[in-house]
Phi, psi and omega in degrees: 000333188237139169281091188297335180285345174232051187290340178294348182274350187263165178220151180302134171204199191286359177246350189224127175237127178248140177223132180302308179062012185286340180263015183117188183294128174280118182293338175297346182301323186290335176293319182289322170304314178294320181290318174302311183301323182269005184240247187239006178087171185178188185233130172251128185250127180249138182086029185222135172239155177263119182287168179300330180271016171076004173284166190252147180215142174281157173234169183272121176267129184292327185200077183307315188300329182285330174291326174297315178293324178288329179293317177297318172308312176284327176295340183258003183261115191290337177287343178266310187221136185303321183206140176265115185258010187256155169240176182307324183293347186275350183233126181208162171261119186243145173261126173211134185059034181073005180240149179258127182232164180254128179247126184235110177272111187252114179287162167294134181288147174304152190286339173285346177262354185268152002280144173265122189230176188228161174056039171064014186225113172292329181294318185244005183234017181256123185233153168222178193238134169231199183291345182254001178119206180276139172226151182281130176298147171288167175299318182292332175288322177299311181296325171306314180288325171300316179302309189293339180290333176307142182286329185271142184291142185305322188280003182278342187307133175272124184267079189297346180274356181244153171254174178294342177295350178285344182267147172276102182291346177291323176289323179302315182299312178299326177292315178302318183301318184285327181291322180295323179291322181283325184225069180299138176084010177300144180306333179276352190305330180266349185289146174291170187302317188297310178292328179295314182295330175289318175294328186283339184093010175275354188211143171210157183280124182278192174295332184273008179063013170268165182276133171229154181299146162273168174299322172297321182287329178294306181300310187287326183234001182287169176275148190299317185286337170287324182292327182290337175301318181267333183234084183301331181273002182305120182201120179244118186227133173240140186222132173246125189245144172289182179301325187254027178077011177280140179285121178270325183202147182220130169241143182210142183298138179093357181237149173055024175084015176267088185275335195214185182299311185297307175316298180304317175301316183290323181292317189287327185292324176300327176285322188270322184278107186266124175305342180272347174283165174294156175305316188283339175284314174300330173295318180293320174302314182297319181292327180293314170307310183297310183300318178301310179293320179291325190265003188285143169262102187291350169266353172290166183264155173102339171069169178283133175229127179233122183235145180233122179219125180049239182249049178214137177229138180233124174252127187231132174212157182290141179124155168259165180283141179273342177246166170300149179307316186290324178296316184298321185281326183290325176078175181096339175238132185233134180216074184284146176280325179231082182302320184296322179294331176290318178297321179293326181281319182295332177294335171250038171060040178235129180085139179275325179075180178048037178067028182261343189299302180303305181306322176296321180300313185299310181301321180292316176305316188288322179288331180283348181080019187268164171307139179303134174308145174253106182252129182210152179246133173232166190229159170059060004272160180295132180211141171245134188230126171248122177247127181240124174253141183260019180203182176078190182207156184304142187304327182293336182290350173278357173299124181298124185284343181265143172096167179289327182296323180296317177297322180296317179290318180294334172291321178299318177297323179292317179301318180294320184291320175290325168299321186274331185241009171070304184214160184202151172270163181303330177294320181300313187291324180293319181290326183288318180280344184067047176228175180289165176300329180288318179294326177298315182298324176296323175292315180295320175302327183287319179294327175285327170298322178286357179064028173272325181231162186225137186263145179228135171087180189228156167062226183287343177269010180289140179223159178236145176215158175300141182285132184272000000 
């Protein structure tokens, strides 16, 4: 992530933490280790101080190798750290400006390793990173990470304290009508509602051998008051705003007959799918809605919010990414939070599944020549936001293509992107700069020649990152 030969160009941020460490091993390092592992990853620098102008400068460490030895001893101690997510190449002694410092690169932990905590206590020793530094996670954040760590999809749980009367059978009927249109002659078409819900995964047999709703069935077909019994923060909102921010129209779960996820999806589709749009644009919009509803942590706070204003639509939902952000954008890898909801949507031909949805949305917007979608993750509380604009072009495309200044700005944009996202494929950079793949590779080759970036892998798997 860092060009250590020009370390003074960097400042402490949510991906870089500098510690002088001249007095010995800093105990506060472990809070930062936990914070980076539970957020987006980052680099811890020992033997580096921050000046009043926020710039970073190396200092003389008496024995950097001793700090490395102590680090490995403690990171492998389960009483100090819940899990060691590093390998040998993540820790190194680097020489810069004639001084030797220690660089510890902490990746984002896999979701089954989170929460990464210290001092034997998930409740009191779990940290995350924001713009102001490390902070101790709330009980809700710790619980959300623990839920995502489970191997079983959240929505497969059978809710044995509820009966099928908790479901709105009018919604089930509407869903089945749409399924008949999407998949005429399906083997489940003649089943009664109970058997149909069981085959669909919307109901399961409890210890009493009776049918009860699954979490997915409750979300997709439940009555709003019953959904709130299991998910107290359940709230789905759609707003259409005027030019000056005035609200023209609001659709909300629990109002106007919108009991559940399927009701909400059906109503919002009528507002967002424009007959004047091409079929692929409307298809991408359907995927964006489905992704928002499928990837929500319904136990999380804040609820689902979809807003439309002029030629911009914003989808926002509780929950963090279970994959790296770049993996989600690249596609091909799927780690869904609610697998059964995906199955239910696919049976009515909504959503690509298998990690294809987000990449397809980016590809459609690129073909239209519109501004690249903005996909971001925030914490405290956990939220995922996708912004889609129906006009414009990527901001970097306004950089003049001719002359040295244009190419310098392109390189700066790539460096900023790699600092935030760790690595990228040439296709990601082409999309960022709104240029062809060949032109993107030219920019990357120039940065590689300057030893600012380094390439890993070959062919289609080739990726670039800032040189350490």
